[in-house]
C-alpha positions as CSV (number, residue, x, y, z in Angstrom):
1,M,81.6,98.0,73.6
2,K,78.8,96.7,75.8
3,V,78.4,98.4,79.2
4,A,76.3,97.1,82.1
5,F,74.6,99.6,84.4
6,L,73.9,97.8,87.7
7,V,71.0,99.2,89.8
8,A,68.7,98.0,92.5
9,T,64.9,98.1,92.0
10,E,64.6,101.6,93.4
11,G,66.5,104.5,94.9
12,I,68.7,105.3,91.9
13,E,69.7,108.9,91.5
14,Q,68.1,109.5,88.1
15,V,70.7,111.9,86.7
16,E,73.5,109.5,87.7
17,L,71.8,106.9,85.5
18,T,70.6,109.0,82.6
19,E,73.7,111.1,82.0
20,P,76.2,108.3,82.0
21,W,73.8,106.2,79.8
22,K,73.6,109.0,77.3
23,A,77.4,109.4,77.3
24,V,77.8,105.6,76.6
25,T,75.2,105.5,73.8
26,D,76.3,108.8,72.3
27,A,79.8,107.3,72.0
28,G,78.4,104.4,70.0
29,H,78.4,101.8,72.7
30,T,75.6,99.5,73.9
31,A,74.2,100.1,77.3
32,E,72.1,97.5,79.3
33,L,70.3,98.0,82.5
34,V,71.0,95.1,84.9
35,S,69.1,94.8,88.2
36,T,68.2,92.5,91.0
37,E,64.7,91.9,89.6
38,S,63.0,92.0,86.2
39,G,60.5,94.7,85.3
40,R,61.1,98.4,85.8
41,V,63.3,100.2,88.3
42,Q,62.3,103.5,90.1
43,A,64.7,106.4,89.9
44,Y,64.6,109.5,92.1
45,N,65.5,113.1,91.9
46,H,67.1,113.3,95.3
47,L,64.1,112.4,97.6
48,D,61.3,112.8,94.9
49,K,60.2,110.0,92.7
50,G,61.5,110.3,89.1
51,D,61.0,108.1,86.1
52,T,61.0,104.4,85.8
53,F,63.3,102.4,83.5
54,P,62.9,99.0,82.0
55,V,65.4,96.3,83.1
56,D,67.2,94.5,80.3
57,R,68.6,91.6,82.3
58,T,68.8,90.5,85.9
59,V,72.0,89.7,87.8
60,G,70.9,86.1,88.0
61,D,70.6,85.9,84.2
62,T,73.9,87.5,83.2
63,G,77.5,88.0,84.3
64,P,80.5,90.2,83.8
65,A,81.7,88.0,80.9
66,D,78.8,89.4,78.9
67,Y,80.1,93.0,79.2
68,D,83.2,95.1,78.6
69,A,82.6,97.6,81.5
70,L,80.4,98.4,84.4
71,V,78.8,101.7,85.5
72,L,77.4,102.0,89.1
73,P,75.0,104.9,89.5
74,G,74.4,106.3,93.0
75,G,71.5,107.4,95.1
76,V,71.5,106.5,98.7
77,A,69.0,103.6,98.7
78,N,70.3,102.0,95.4
79,P,73.8,100.9,96.5
80,D,72.5,100.1,100.0
81,A,70.1,97.6,98.5
82,L,72.7,96.2,96.1
83,R,75.2,95.5,98.8
84,L,72.6,93.2,100.5
85,D,72.1,91.2,97.3
86,E,74.7,88.4,96.9
87,D,74.3,88.1,93.2
88,A,74.7,91.9,92.7
89,V,77.8,92.0,94.8
90,A,79.3,89.0,92.9
91,F,78.4,90.7,89.6
92,A,80.3,93.8,90.5
93,K,83.2,91.9,92.0
94,G,83.5,89.9,88.8
95,F,84.5,93.0,86.8
96,F,87.5,93.4,89.1
97,E,88.4,89.8,88.8
98,Q,88.2,89.9,85.0
99,G,90.2,93.2,84.8
100,K,87.4,95.2,83.3
101,P,86.8,98.9,84.0
102,V,84.3,100.0,86.6
103,A,82.9,103.5,87.0
104,A,81.0,104.4,90.3
105,I,79.6,107.8,91.4
106,C,78.3,109.2,94.6
107,H,77.1,106.5,97.0
108,A,77.8,103.7,94.5
109,P,81.1,102.6,96.1
110,W,79.1,101.1,98.9
111,T,78.5,98.1,96.6
112,L,82.3,97.9,96.1
113,V,83.0,98.0,99.8
114,E,80.7,95.0,100.2
115,A,82.5,93.3,97.2
116,D,85.8,93.7,99.1
117,V,87.6,95.1,96.0
118,L,88.9,98.5,97.4
119,R,92.1,97.4,99.2
120,G,94.9,99.5,98.0
121,R,92.7,101.5,95.7
122,T,92.3,105.3,95.7
123,L,88.9,106.7,95.0
124,T,86.3,109.4,95.7
125,S,82.6,109.3,96.6
126,W,80.0,111.2,98.4
127,P,81.8,112.4,101.6
128,S,79.8,110.2,104.0
129,L,81.4,107.0,102.5
130,R,84.9,108.1,103.5
131,T,85.0,106.0,106.6
132,D,83.5,102.9,104.9
133,I,86.0,103.2,102.1
134,T,88.9,103.6,104.5
135,N,87.8,100.7,106.6
136,A,87.6,98.6,103.4
137,G,91.3,99.3,102.8
138,G,90.9,102.1,100.2
139,T,92.2,105.6,100.2
140,W,89.5,108.3,100.0
141,V,90.2,111.6,98.2
142,D,88.0,114.6,97.8
143,E,88.4,115.1,94.0
144,Q,85.9,115.7,91.2
145,V,87.0,112.5,89.5
146,K,89.6,109.9,90.4
147,V,90.9,107.4,88.0
148,C,92.8,104.6,89.8
149,T,94.8,102.1,87.8
150,G,96.6,100.6,90.9
151,G,94.8,97.3,90.8
152,P,93.5,94.6,88.5
153,N,91.3,97.0,86.6
154,T,90.7,100.7,86.1
155,L,88.4,102.2,88.7
156,I,86.8,105.6,87.9
157,T,84.9,107.4,90.7
158,S,83.2,110.8,91.3
159,R,81.5,112.5,94.2
160,K,78.2,113.8,93.1
161,P,75.9,114.9,90.2
162,D,77.8,118.1,89.8
163,D,80.8,116.0,88.8
164,L,79.0,114.1,86.0
165,K,80.6,115.9,83.0
166,A,84.1,115.0,84.3
167,F,83.0,111.5,85.4
168,C,81.5,110.7,81.9
169,A,84.6,112.0,80.1
170,A,86.9,110.0,82.4
171,F,85.1,106.7,82.1
172,L,84.7,107.0,78.3
173,D,88.4,107.5,78.1
174,A,89.1,104.5,80.3
175,F,86.5,102.4,78.4
176,G,88.5,103.3,75.2
177,K,85.8,105.6,73.8
């Protein structure tokens, strides 16, 4: 299985990238870092700069057809930047249109709000996204992990870094391990 990790050029919550990445690769799958620009992306540990990571492909050079699943790490600035990039929004939306599983944690559902794919879906996130998700037609719940199969694809969401263990287990199950 080939899994895309979609991120902006900076503002990614590092642990929300590295832990799911490790889970994907430890399960024997291939992970690729997809971003809005080539080069390296800057991760953060909350508000402090963390490590940088090399971009494998840009959203302009690839598409959902090249992958089996999508992971959207959080961080406040990361999804906020992604939702302003038309190619990134179209990339994420394409996974829903093609019926492929999507996993999003923390603030990452902001990108999905912009993609207009949350109508009728039940999901969780960082609590500050509740109103945005509700206004986008979704139902927000305060749960460690939420797996929603009530749409064209499986959507797996979690609230925060403390939920990563459950998040990774749930998306690996949905991805078919």
